C-alpha atoms as a printed R data frame, in Angstrom:
    type eleno elety resid chain resno      x       y       z
1   ATOM     1    CA   UNK     A     1 47.869 102.951 189.786
2   ATOM     2    CA   UNK     A     2 47.130  99.764 187.492
3   ATOM     3    CA   UNK     A     3 43.511 100.726 188.200
4   ATOM     4    CA   UNK     A     4 44.210 104.308 187.053
5   ATOM     5    CA   UNK     A     5 45.395 103.199 183.607
6   ATOM     6    CA   UNK     A     6 42.897 100.727 183.034
7   ATOM     7    CA   UNK     A     7 40.448 103.575 182.851
8   ATOM     8    CA   UNK     A     8 41.981 105.777 180.367
9   ATOM     9    CA   UNK     A     9 40.335 106.363 177.111
10  ATOM    10    CA   UNK     A    10 42.401 108.228 175.301
11  ATOM    11    CA   UNK     A    11 46.223 107.719 174.423
12  ATOM    12    CA   UNK     A    12 48.034 110.227 172.228
13  ATOM    13    CA   UNK     A    13 51.310 109.474 171.700
14  ATOM    14    CA   UNK     A    14 52.098 110.828 168.014
15  ATOM    15    CA   UNK     A    15 54.902 112.256 166.627
16  ATOM    16    CA   UNK     A    16 56.940 112.208 170.069
17  ATOM    17    CA   UNK     A    17 60.269 110.029 168.668
18  ATOM    18    CA   UNK     A    18 58.347 106.533 170.361
19  ATOM    19    CA   UNK     A    19 60.736 103.825 168.512
20  ATOM    20    CA   UNK     A    20 61.105 100.290 169.170
21  ATOM    21    CA   UNK     A    21 57.893  97.829 169.297
22  ATOM    22    CA   UNK     A    22 54.538  99.051 169.955
23  ATOM    23    CA   UNK     A    23 53.749  97.363 173.638
24  ATOM    24    CA   UNK     A    24 51.965  94.865 173.870
25  ATOM    25    CA   UNK     A    25 50.658  96.270 177.422
26  ATOM    26    CA   UNK     A    26 48.495  98.573 175.205
27  ATOM    27    CA   UNK     A    27 45.400  95.942 175.639
28  ATOM    28    CA   UNK     A    28 45.369  96.311 179.429
29  ATOM    29    CA   UNK     A    29 43.622  99.422 178.717
30  ATOM    30    CA   UNK     A    30 40.354  97.698 178.303
31  ATOM    31    CA   UNK     A    31 38.337 101.281 178.443
32  ATOM    32    CA   UNK     A    32 40.771 102.832 175.517
33  ATOM    33    CA   UNK     A    33 38.930 104.164 172.888
34  ATOM    34    CA   UNK     A    34 41.406 105.928 170.966
35  ATOM    35    CA   UNK     A    35 45.188 105.334 170.686
36  ATOM    36    CA   UNK     A    36 47.132 107.392 168.394
37  ATOM    37    CA   UNK     A    37 50.860 106.298 167.591
38  ATOM    38    CA   UNK     A    38 51.374 107.260 164.178
39  ATOM    39    CA   UNK     A    39 54.164 109.492 162.947
40  ATOM    40    CA   UNK     A    40 56.828 108.124 165.223
41  ATOM    41    CA   UNK     A    41 59.667 105.340 164.306
42  ATOM    42    CA   UNK     A    42 57.622 102.077 165.945
43  ATOM    43    CA   UNK     A    43 59.244  98.610 163.550
44  ATOM    44    CA   UNK     A    44 58.231  95.089 163.978
45  ATOM    45    CA   UNK     A    45 54.535  94.213 163.401
46  ATOM    46    CA   UNK     A    46 51.198  95.230 165.065
47  ATOM    47    CA   UNK     A    47 50.633  92.711 167.889
48  ATOM    48    CA   UNK     A    48 47.697  90.362 167.488
49  ATOM    49    CA   UNK     A    49 46.631  91.320 171.058
50  ATOM    50    CA   UNK     A    50 45.440  94.653 169.682
51  ATOM    51    CA   UNK     A    51 42.396  93.286 168.114
52  ATOM    52    CA   UNK     A    52 41.429  92.506 172.128
53  ATOM    53    CA   UNK     A    53 41.005  96.138 172.695
54  ATOM    54    CA   UNK     A    54 36.948  95.952 172.187
55  ATOM    55    CA   UNK     A    55 36.683  99.399 173.226
56  ATOM    56    CA   UNK     A    56 38.584 100.978 170.591
57  ATOM    57    CA   UNK     A    57 37.222 103.495 168.424
58  ATOM    58    CA   UNK     A    58 40.059 105.421 167.143
59  ATOM    59    CA   UNK     A    59 43.482 103.676 166.242
60  ATOM    60    CA   UNK     A    60 45.979 105.523 164.588
61  ATOM    61    CA   UNK     A    61 49.498 103.772 163.625
62  ATOM    62    CA   UNK     A    62 50.109 105.657 160.226
63  ATOM    63    CA   UNK     A    63 53.529 106.379 158.988
64  ATOM    64    CA   UNK     A    64 55.996 103.737 161.368
65  ATOM    65    CA   UNK     A    65 57.905 101.695 160.023
66  ATOM    66    CA   UNK     A    66 55.831  98.646 160.687
67  ATOM    67    CA   UNK     A    67 55.879  94.953 158.784
68  ATOM    68    CA   UNK     A    68 54.079  91.809 158.355
69  ATOM    69    CA   UNK     A    69 50.165  92.018 158.626
70  ATOM    70    CA   UNK     A    70 46.966  93.066 159.712
71  ATOM    71    CA   UNK     A    71 46.233  90.216 161.972
72  ATOM    72    CA   UNK     A    72 42.953  88.220 161.408
73  ATOM    73    CA   UNK     A    73 41.965  89.602 165.583
74  ATOM    74    CA   UNK     A    74 41.489  92.750 164.334
75  ATOM    75    CA   UNK     A    75 37.973  91.832 162.716
76  ATOM    76    CA   UNK     A    76 36.874  91.573 166.961
77  ATOM    77    CA   UNK     A    77 36.970  95.596 166.842
78  ATOM    78    CA   UNK     A    78 33.440  95.926 166.053
79  ATOM    79    CA   UNK     A    79 33.356  99.667 167.533
80  ATOM    80    CA   UNK     A    80 35.924 100.644 165.195
81  ATOM    81    CA   UNK     A    81 35.142 104.185 162.929
82  ATOM    82    CA   UNK     A    82 38.557 105.034 162.314
83  ATOM    83    CA   UNK     A    83 41.472 103.769 161.267
84  ATOM    84    CA   UNK     A    84 44.951 104.895 159.755
85  ATOM    85    CA   UNK     A    85 47.586 102.229 159.153
86  ATOM    86    CA   UNK     A    86 49.139 103.917 156.053
87  ATOM    87    CA   UNK     A    87 52.767 105.082 155.540
88  ATOM    88    CA   UNK     A    88 53.911 101.393 156.399
89  ATOM    89    CA   UNK     A    89 55.036  98.675 154.965
90  ATOM    90    CA   UNK     A    90 52.191  96.625 155.857
91  ATOM    91    CA   UNK     A    91 51.172  93.258 153.376
92  ATOM    92    CA   UNK     A    92 47.712  93.805 153.702
93  ATOM    93    CA   UNK     A    93 47.545  97.467 155.333
94  ATOM    94    CA   UNK     A    94 44.540  99.531 153.929
95  ATOM    95    CA   UNK     A    95 46.581 102.533 151.670
96  ATOM    96    CA   UNK     A    96 44.463 105.463 153.040
97  ATOM    97    CA   UNK     A    97 43.043 106.198 156.526
98  ATOM    98    CA   UNK     A    98 40.059 105.109 156.135
99  ATOM    99    CA   UNK     A    99 37.084 107.554 158.544
100 ATOM   100    CA   UNK     A   100 33.687 106.002 157.713
101 ATOM   101    CA   UNK     A   101 32.794 103.162 160.214
102 ATOM   102    CA   UNK     A   102 31.932 101.174 157.411
103 ATOM   103    CA   UNK     A   103 34.228 101.554 155.879
104 ATOM   104    CA   UNK     A   104 36.387 100.601 158.568
105 ATOM   105    CA   UNK     A   105 34.120  97.468 159.343
106 ATOM   106    CA   UNK     A   106 34.154  95.632 155.515
107 ATOM   107    CA   UNK     A   107 37.731  96.348 155.612
108 ATOM   108    CA   UNK     A   108 37.990  94.339 158.793
109 ATOM   109    CA   UNK     A   109 35.305  91.845 157.574
110 ATOM   110    CA   UNK     A   110 38.159  90.897 154.877
111 ATOM   111    CA   UNK     A   111 40.492  89.709 157.624
112 ATOM   112    CA   UNK     A   112 37.813  87.284 159.191
113 ATOM   113    CA   UNK     A   113 37.875  85.095 155.727
114 ATOM   114    CA   UNK     A   114 41.552  84.130 155.692
115 ATOM   115    CA   UNK     A   115 44.171  83.493 158.236
116 ATOM   116    CA   UNK     A   116 47.290  85.484 157.774
117 ATOM   117    CA   UNK     A   117 49.611  83.793 154.948
118 ATOM   118    CA   UNK     A   118 46.696  81.756 153.315
119 ATOM   119    CA   UNK     A   119 45.751  82.741 149.805
120 ATOM   120    CA   UNK     A   120 43.571  85.644 149.667
121 ATOM   121    CA   UNK     A   121 40.123  86.032 148.786
122 ATOM   122    CA   UNK     A   122 38.701  87.808 146.663
123 ATOM   123    CA   UNK     A   123 38.337  91.039 149.055
124 ATOM   124    CA   UNK     A   124 41.701  90.448 150.583
125 ATOM   125    CA   UNK     A   125 43.357  90.193 147.170
126 ATOM   126    CA   UNK     A   126 41.247  93.779 146.580
127 ATOM   127    CA   UNK     A   127 42.512  95.499 149.342
128 ATOM   128    CA   UNK     A   128 46.007  94.004 148.302
129 ATOM   129    CA   UNK     A   129 45.666  96.083 145.085
130 ATOM   130    CA   UNK     A   130 45.014  98.906 147.167
131 ATOM   131    CA   UNK     A   131 48.796  99.075 148.258
132 ATOM   132    CA   UNK     A   132 49.639  98.652 144.676
133 ATOM   133    CA   UNK     A   133 52.134 100.335 142.661
134 ATOM   134    CA   UNK     A   134 49.933 101.363 139.890
135 ATOM   135    CA   UNK     A   135 49.914 104.777 138.751
136 ATOM   136    CA   UNK     A   136 46.637 105.280 140.725
137 ATOM   137    CA   UNK     A   137 48.254 104.241 144.012
138 ATOM   138    CA   UNK     A   138 50.953 106.555 143.319
139 ATOM   139    CA   UNK     A   139 48.963 109.212 142.882
140 ATOM   140    CA   UNK     A   140 46.714 108.393 146.204
141 ATOM   141    CA   UNK     A   141 50.278 108.238 148.188
142 ATOM   142    CA   UNK     A   142 51.497 111.204 147.314
143 ATOM   143    CA   UNK     A   143 47.700 112.940 148.036
144 ATOM   144    CA   UNK     A   144 47.829 111.395 151.004
145 ATOM   145    CA   UNK     A   145 51.862 112.993 151.587
146 ATOM   146    CA   UNK     A   146 49.965 116.522 150.955
147 ATOM   147    CA   UNK     A   147 47.157 115.711 153.277
148 ATOM   148    CA   UNK     A   148 49.823 114.665 156.252
149 ATOM   149    CA   UNK     A   149 51.356 117.630 155.380
150 ATOM   150    CA   UNK     A   150 48.556 119.843 155.589
151 ATOM   151    CA   UNK     A   151 47.606 118.128 158.597
152 ATOM   152    CA   UNK     A   152 50.281 118.865 161.163
153 ATOM   153    CA   UNK     A   153 52.095 122.118 159.366
154 ATOM   154    CA   UNK     A   154 49.535 123.947 161.480
155 ATOM   155    CA   UNK     A   155 51.089 123.197 165.190
156 ATOM   156    CA   UNK     A   156 54.882 122.248 164.704
157 ATOM   157    CA   UNK     A   157 58.038 123.891 163.648
158 ATOM   158    CA   UNK     A   158 59.070 124.269 160.014
159 ATOM   159    CA   UNK     A   159 62.494 122.371 161.419
160 ATOM   160    CA   UNK     A   160 60.909 119.524 162.819
161 ATOM   161    CA   UNK     A   161 58.560 119.276 159.185
162 ATOM   162    CA   UNK     A   162 61.678 119.000 157.369
163 ATOM   163    CA   UNK     A   163 62.776 116.097 159.373
164 ATOM   164    CA   UNK     A   164 59.590 114.375 159.002
165 ATOM   165    CA   UNK     A   165 59.456 114.592 154.866
166 ATOM   166    CA   UNK     A   166 62.905 113.685 154.934
167 ATOM   167    CA   UNK     A   167 62.403 110.680 156.845
168 ATOM   168    CA   UNK     A   168 58.932 109.413 155.394
169 ATOM   169    CA   UNK     A   169 58.519 110.791 151.927
170 ATOM   170    CA   UNK     A   170 57.278 108.849 149.479
171 ATOM   171    CA   UNK     A   171 59.012 107.651 145.903
172 ATOM   172    CA   UNK     A   172 58.244 109.489 143.888
173 ATOM   173    CA   UNK     A   173 55.967 112.483 145.789
174 ATOM   174    CA   UNK     A   174 57.143 115.821 143.963
175 ATOM   175    CA   UNK     A   175 58.465 119.258 145.255
176 ATOM   176    CA   UNK     A   176 54.850 119.948 145.273
177 ATOM   177    CA   UNK     A   177 53.921 119.502 148.866
178 ATOM   178    CA   UNK     A   178 57.340 121.281 150.026
179 ATOM   179    CA   UNK     A   179 56.154 124.394 148.831
180 ATOM   180    CA   UNK     A   180 52.792 123.582 150.915
181 ATOM   181    CA   UNK     A   181 54.534 124.241 153.895
182 ATOM   182    CA   UNK     A   182 55.655 127.241 153.195
183 ATOM   183    CA   UNK     A   183 51.666 128.841 153.165
184 ATOM   184    CA   UNK     A   184 50.716 127.766 156.588
185 ATOM   185    CA   UNK     A   185 47.390 128.190 157.164
186 ATOM   186    CA   UNK     A   186 45.316 127.151 160.527
187 ATOM   187    CA   UNK     A   187 43.646 124.264 159.495
188 ATOM   188    CA   UNK     A   188 41.736 121.973 162.406
189 ATOM   189    CA   UNK     A   189 43.964 119.116 163.164
190 ATOM   190    CA   UNK     A   190 42.665 115.670 164.940
191 ATOM   191    CA   UNK     A   191 45.078 116.975 167.791
192 ATOM   192    CA   UNK     A   192 44.189 120.465 168.483
193 ATOM   193    CA   UNK     A   193 43.215 121.047 171.491
194 ATOM   194    CA   UNK     A   194 44.746 117.372 172.643
195 ATOM   195    CA   UNK     A   195 47.980 118.735 173.526
196 ATOM   196    CA   UNK     A   196 48.166 121.000 176.314
């Protein structure tokens, strides 16, 4: 029932072909510490209400088709220590995953000083530059792509991997990432042990 849902601490719906917009209803899960809806087909903007989920420690929405901006309300996620928004078309999202609390909170603090759409402060401008089209940015995106492939190849089929690669391969990525899939290893995944 509703009480049970409020007591949930982990929701892992990654790689399950979710489509549509991110549900506003997540905000009702007041005890949620981990929300992973990465590598799906979600569209639209990220609901500002996500910023009210004060118990969140891990938020993964990477590799979807999300647009718009990370809202100022996210600055209220004081417990967040792992954030993945890369692989979307967010105007002010970080270019790669942030896996240390100080990195996450530094990013979120840049949101406090600006309302969405206002001219950026120096801090926000720095975040925008991370997602730019410089050569360094392109290399980072290619590295991220390779890291994501390594992360998931240990427990998905070759056929599913090819579908993912075709769907979200960054522009300019080389065939190197494809070559890595042929040498599957048993690298650990954050989801190991979560699927049953």
